[in-house]
DOLO-340130 format. One record per residue (C-alpha): chain; x, y negated, z. Coordinates in steps of 0.5 Angstrom, whole numbers. Each point is the difference from the previous one (the first is absolute). Layout:
+------+-------+-------+-------+
| unit |     X |     Y |     Z |
+------+-------+-------+-------+
|    A |     X |     Y |     Z |
...
+------+-------+-------+-------+
END
This chain:
+------+-------+-------+-------+
| unit |     X |     Y |     Z |
+------+-------+-------+-------+
|    A |    27 |   -34 |     9 |
|    A |     5 |    -2 |     6 |
|    A |     1 |     5 |     5 |
|    A |    -7 |     1 |     3 |
|    A |    -4 |     5 |     5 |
|    A |    -5 |     4 |    -4 |
|    A |    -6 |     4 |     3 |
|    A |    -2 |     7 |    -3 |
|    A |    -4 |     5 |    -1 |
|    A |     1 |     6 |    -3 |
|    A |     7 |     1 |     1 |
|    A |     0 |     6 |     0 |
|    A |    -2 |     2 |    -6 |
|    A |     3 |    -1 |    -8 |
|    A |     0 |    -6 |    -1 |
|    A |     0 |    -3 |     8 |
|    A |     6 |     4 |     1 |
|    A |     3 |    -3 |    -6 |
|    A |    -3 |    -7 |     1 |
|    A |     3 |     0 |     6 |
|    A |     8 |     3 |    -1 |
|    A |    -1 |    -6 |    -6 |
|    A |    -2 |    -6 |     5 |
|    A |     6 |     3 |     5 |
|    A |     5 |     1 |    -5 |
|    A |    -1 |    -8 |    -1 |
|    A |     0 |    -2 |     7 |
|    A |    -6 |     0 |     1 |
|    A |    -4 |     2 |     7 |
|    A |    -5 |     5 |     0 |
|    A |    -5 |     2 |     5 |
|    A |    -3 |     6 |    -2 |
|    A |    -8 |     1 |     3 |
|    A |    -1 |     8 |     2 |
|    A |    -6 |     4 |     2 |
|    A |     4 |     2 |     6 |
|    A |     3 |    -3 |     7 |
|    A |     7 |    -3 |    -3 |
|    A |     6 |     2 |     2 |
|    A |     5 |    -5 |    -3 |
|    A |     0 |    -8 |     0 |
|    A |    -2 |     0 |    -6 |
|    A |    -7 |     3 |     0 |
|    A |    -7 |    -2 |     1 |
|    A |    -7 |     4 |     2 |
|    A |    -5 |     0 |    -3 |
|    A |    -6 |     4 |    -1 |
|    A |    -3 |    -1 |    -7 |
|    A |    -6 |     4 |     0 |
|    A |    -1 |    -5 |     6 |
|    A |     0 |    -7 |    -3 |
|    A |     5 |     0 |     5 |
|    A |     8 |    -2 |    -1 |
|    A |     4 |    -4 |     5 |
|    A |    -1 |    -7 |    -2 |
|    A |     8 |    -3 |     3 |
|    A |     4 |     3 |    -4 |
|    A |    -4 |    -2 |    -5 |
|    A |     0 |    -8 |     2 |
|    A |     7 |    -3 |    -3 |
|    A |     0 |     5 |    -6 |
|    A |     2 |    -3 |    -6 |
|    A |    -4 |     4 |    -4 |
|    A |    -4 |     7 |     1 |
|    A |     0 |     5 |    -4 |
|    A |    -5 |     6 |     0 |
|    A |    -1 |     7 |    -3 |
|    A |    -3 |     5 |     4 |
|    A |    -4 |     4 |    -2 |
|    A |    -2 |     8 |     0 |
|    A |     2 |     3 |    -6 |
|    A |    -4 |    -1 |    -6 |
|    A |     2 |     7 |    -3 |
|    A |     2 |     4 |     6 |
|    A |    -6 |     4 |     1 |
|    A |    -6 |     2 |    -3 |
|    A |    -6 |    -5 |     1 |
|    A |    -5 |     2 |     5 |
|    A |    -4 |    -5 |     3 |
|    A |     3 |     0 |     6 |
|    A |     7 |    -1 |    -3 |
|    A |    -2 |    -5 |    -5 |
|    A |    -3 |    -4 |     7 |
|    A |     7 |     0 |     2 |
|    A |     4 |    -2 |    -7 |
|    A |    -5 |    -7 |     1 |
|    A |     0 |     0 |     8 |
|    A |     8 |    -1 |     0 |
|    A |    -1 |    -5 |    -6 |
|    A |    -5 |    -5 |     1 |
|    A |     0 |     0 |     9 |
|    A |     7 |     1 |     0 |
|    A |     0 |    -8 |    -5 |
|    A |    -5 |    -3 |     4 |
|    A |     4 |     1 |     5 |
|    A |     6 |    -3 |    -3 |
|    A |    -4 |    -5 |    -3 |
|    A |    -4 |    -2 |     7 |
|    A |     5 |     0 |     3 |
|    A |     4 |    -5 |    -5 |
|    A |    -6 |    -6 |     0 |
|    A |     1 |     1 |     9 |
|    A |     7 |    -2 |     0 |
|    A |     2 |    -8 |     2 |
|    A |     0 |    -2 |    -6 |
|    A |     8 |    -2 |     0 |
|    A |     0 |     8 |     0 |
|    A |    -2 |     2 |    -5 |
|    A |     4 |     4 |    -5 |
|    A |     0 |    -4 |    -8 |
|    A |    -2 |     6 |    -3 |
|    A |    -4 |     6 |     0 |
|    A |     1 |     6 |    -4 |
|    A |    -5 |     5 |     0 |
|    A |     0 |     7 |    -3 |
|    A |    -6 |     2 |    -5 |
|    A |     0 |     4 |    -7 |
|    A |    -2 |     1 |    -7 |
|    A |    -5 |     4 |     1 |
|    A |    -4 |    -7 |     2 |
|    A |    -2 |     0 |    -8 |
|    A |    -2 |     7 |     1 |
|    A |     0 |     5 |    -8 |
|    A |     2 |    -5 |    -5 |
|    A |     1 |     5 |    -6 |
|    A |     5 |    -3 |    -6 |
|    A |    -2 |    -8 |     2 |
|    A |     5 |    -4 |     3 |
|    A |    -1 |    -4 |     7 |
|    A |     3 |    -5 |     3 |
|    A |    -2 |    -4 |     7 |
|    A |    -6 |    -4 |    -4 |
|    A |    -3 |     8 |     0 |
|    A |    -6 |     2 |     4 |
|    A |     0 |     5 |     6 |
|    A |    -2 |     7 |    -3 |
|    A |    -5 |     4 |     3 |
|    A |     1 |     7 |     5 |
|    A |     3 |     2 |     6 |
|    A |     8 |    -4 |    -1 |
|    A |    -3 |    -6 |    -3 |
|    A |    -5 |    -2 |     6 |
|    A |     5 |     2 |     5 |
|    A |     5 |    -6 |    -3 |
|    A |    -5 |    -6 |    -1 |
|    A |    -1 |     3 |     7 |
|    A |     7 |     1 |     1 |
|    A |     1 |    -8 |    -2 |
|    A |    -5 |    -4 |     2 |
|    A |     2 |     2 |     7 |
|    A |     7 |    -5 |    -1 |
|    A |    -6 |    -5 |     0 |
|    A |     2 |    -2 |     7 |
|    A |     6 |    -2 |    -1 |
|    A |    -1 |    -4 |    -7 |
|    A |    -5 |    -4 |     4 |
|    A |     5 |    -1 |     5 |
|    A |     6 |    -4 |    -5 |
|    A |     3 |     8 |    -1 |
|    A |     4 |     0 |    -7 |
|    A |    -4 |     7 |    -2 |
|    A |     3 |     4 |    -5 |
|    A |    -5 |     6 |    -2 |
|    A |     6 |     5 |    -3 |
|    A |    -4 |     6 |    -4 |
|    A |     4 |     4 |    -1 |
|    A |     1 |     6 |    -5 |
|    A |     3 |     7 |     0 |
|    A |     6 |     0 |     3 |
|    A |     7 |     4 |    -4 |
|    A |     4 |     2 |     5 |
|    A |     3 |     7 |     3 |
|    A |    -3 |    -1 |     7 |
|    A |    -6 |    -1 |     0 |
|    A |    -7 |    -2 |    -3 |
|    A |    -3 |     4 |    -6 |
|    A |     6 |     0 |    -4 |
|    A |     4 |     4 |     6 |
|    A |    -4 |     6 |    -1 |
|    A |     1 |    -1 |    -7 |
|    A |     7 |     0 |    -1 |
|    A |     0 |     8 |     4 |
|    A |    -4 |     3 |    -5 |
|    A |     3 |    -3 |    -6 |
|    A |     7 |     3 |     2 |
|    A |    -4 |     6 |     1 |
|    A |     0 |     0 |    -8 |
|    A |    -9 |    -1 |     3 |
|    A |    -2 |    -7 |    -2 |
|    A |    -5 |    -1 |    -5 |
|    A |    -5 |    -4 |    -2 |
|    A |    -7 |    -1 |     5 |
|    A |    -6 |     0 |    -4 |
|    A |     1 |    -3 |    -8 |
|    A |     5 |    -4 |     3 |
|    A |    -2 |    -6 |    -3 |
|    A |    -2 |    -3 |     5 |
|    A |     4 |    -7 |     2 |
|    A |     5 |     1 |     6 |
|    A |     3 |    -7 |     3 |
|    A |     7 |     1 |     3 |
|    A |     5 |    -4 |     4 |
|    A |     6 |     1 |     2 |
|    A |     2 |     1 |     6 |
|    A |     5 |    -6 |     0 |
|    A |    -4 |    -4 |    -4 |
|    A |    -6 |     1 |     5 |
|    A |     6 |    -2 |     6 |
|    A |     3 |    -6 |    -5 |
|    A |    -9 |    -3 |    -1 |
|    A |    -1 |     0 |     7 |
|    A |     7 |    -4 |     3 |
|    A |    -3 |    -4 |    -6 |
|    A |    -7 |    -2 |     1 |
|    A |     3 |     0 |     8 |
|    A |     5 |    -6 |    -3 |
|    A |    -4 |    -4 |    -5 |
|    A |    -5 |    -6 |     3 |
|    A |    -6 |     0 |    -4 |
|    A |    -1 |     6 |    -2 |
|    A |    -6 |     2 |     3 |
|    A |    -6 |     6 |    -1 |
|    A |    -1 |     6 |    -5 |
|    A |     8 |     3 |    -2 |
|    A |    -1 |     7 |    -5 |
|    A |     8 |     3 |     3 |
|    A |     0 |     4 |    -7 |
|    A |     5 |     0 |    -6 |
|    A |    -2 |    -3 |    -6 |
|    A |    -1 |     6 |    -4 |
|    A |    -4 |     5 |     3 |
|    A |     0 |     7 |    -4 |
|    A |    -4 |     6 |     0 |
|    A |     0 |     6 |     4 |
|    A |     3 |     4 |    -6 |
|    A |     4 |    -6 |    -1 |
|    A |     3 |     1 |     7 |
|    A |     0 |     8 |    -1 |
|    A |     5 |    -1 |    -6 |
|    A |     3 |    -6 |     2 |
|    A |     2 |     5 |     8 |
|    A |     1 |     7 |    -5 |
|    A |     6 |    -5 |    -4 |
|    A |     3 |    -3 |     7 |
|    A |     0 |     7 |     4 |
|    A |     2 |     5 |    -7 |
|    A |    -6 |     3 |     2 |
|    A |    -6 |     4 |    -4 |
|    A |    -7 |    -3 |     1 |
|    A |    -4 |     5 |    -3 |
|    A |    -6 |     0 |     5 |
|    A |    -8 |    -5 |     1 |
|    A |    -2 |     1 |     6 |
|    A |    -9 |     0 |    -3 |
|    A |    -3 |    -4 |     3 |
|    A |    -6 |     4 |     2 |
|    A |     6 |     4 |     4 |
|    A |     3 |    -7 |     3 |
|    A |    -7 |    -2 |     3 |
|    A |    -2 |     7 |     2 |
|    A |     7 |    -1 |     5 |
|    A |     0 |    -7 |     1 |
|    A |    -7 |    -1 |     2 |
|    A |    -2 |    -8 |    -1 |
|    A |     7 |    -3 |    -1 |
|    A |     0 |     4 |    -7 |
|    A |    -4 |    -6 |    -4 |
|    A |     6 |    -4 |     3 |
|    A |     5 |     5 |    -2 |
|    A |    -3 |     0 |    -8 |
|    A |    -3 |    -6 |     0 |
|    A |     4 |    -6 |    -4 |
|    A |     3 |    -7 |     3 |
|    A |     4 |    -4 |    -5 |
|    A |     2 |    -6 |     5 |
|    A |     4 |    -5 |    -3 |
|    A |     4 |    -4 |     5 |
|    A |    -1 |    -7 |    -2 |
|    A |     0 |    -5 |     4 |
|    A |     5 |     3 |     3 |
|    A |     5 |     0 |    -6 |
|    A |    -4 |    -8 |    -1 |
|    A |     4 |    -2 |     7 |
|    A |     7 |     2 |    -3 |
|    A |     1 |     7 |     3 |
|    A |     4 |     4 |    -6 |
|    A |     0 |     9 |     2 |
|    A |     6 |     3 |    -1 |
|    A |    -3 |     7 |    -1 |
|    A |    -6 |    -3 |    -5 |
|    A |    -1 |     6 |    -3 |
|    A |    -3 |     8 |     2 |
|    A |     8 |     3 |    -2 |
|    A |     4 |    -5 |     3 |
|    A |    -4 |     0 |     6 |
|    A |     0 |     8 |     0 |
|    A |     8 |     0 |     1 |
|    A |     0 |    -5 |     5 |
|    A |    -3 |     4 |     4 |
|    A |     5 |     6 |    -1 |
+------+-------+-------+-------+
END
């Protein structure tokens, strides 16, 4: 993509900040959507829960990327926090999609890349799924369905719309893996439950590269799984972390303990997501870190 103007929501998050660094390093102008009063020329105000966004900041952008949302694993899933998770995603997406649709056709971006998650598929057990699989059952699948549907006004207005269903991002700076590294470094790492559940991971480097690929490649639209091509079980993750960090991994957290600590969210920690990036590979994308041990070493 030639130097472009790109608006990014969720620019301060783990993936968003890495994406912004990548874009600016290549000479793109990035407009960060922020929830407070703007403090710099490259910031614009939006209030996702109120479905409000400064549409003037989006006018003339070549692309819009939405990675905003309250952390799914940040707190126990009370009814109030589940409502916040939903609102931060669905209402924010609806605000952006509606604003894009309302722009004059000549001012609309070419592409809208909206975050989603492999939580769309629910618990897949040992069954491998790709983008052709239907939504699963439960809080996260229903959330993802509603989240993705909120992009529809942009698509109907003719904006190429991409749904980026991200897996577990392997990075030190945040997300699920950001919590794992200190535990394993301290020799306290171990499997969760029986460890047979599949984890569909993606190195942060590949996550950003995939988002850039989706932005740059005309003709790509709809759902794409942003996961490495070789999902592994939690047992295999545990063994790989031990090898890379040179630490023993003797511990195991029984399923009942996880349920007691995490409540409803434990179902997703113990659930299995064996998700394949079929459409991403078909589009010509190549992973730099397709294996979990490579991804862990890259994060370090």
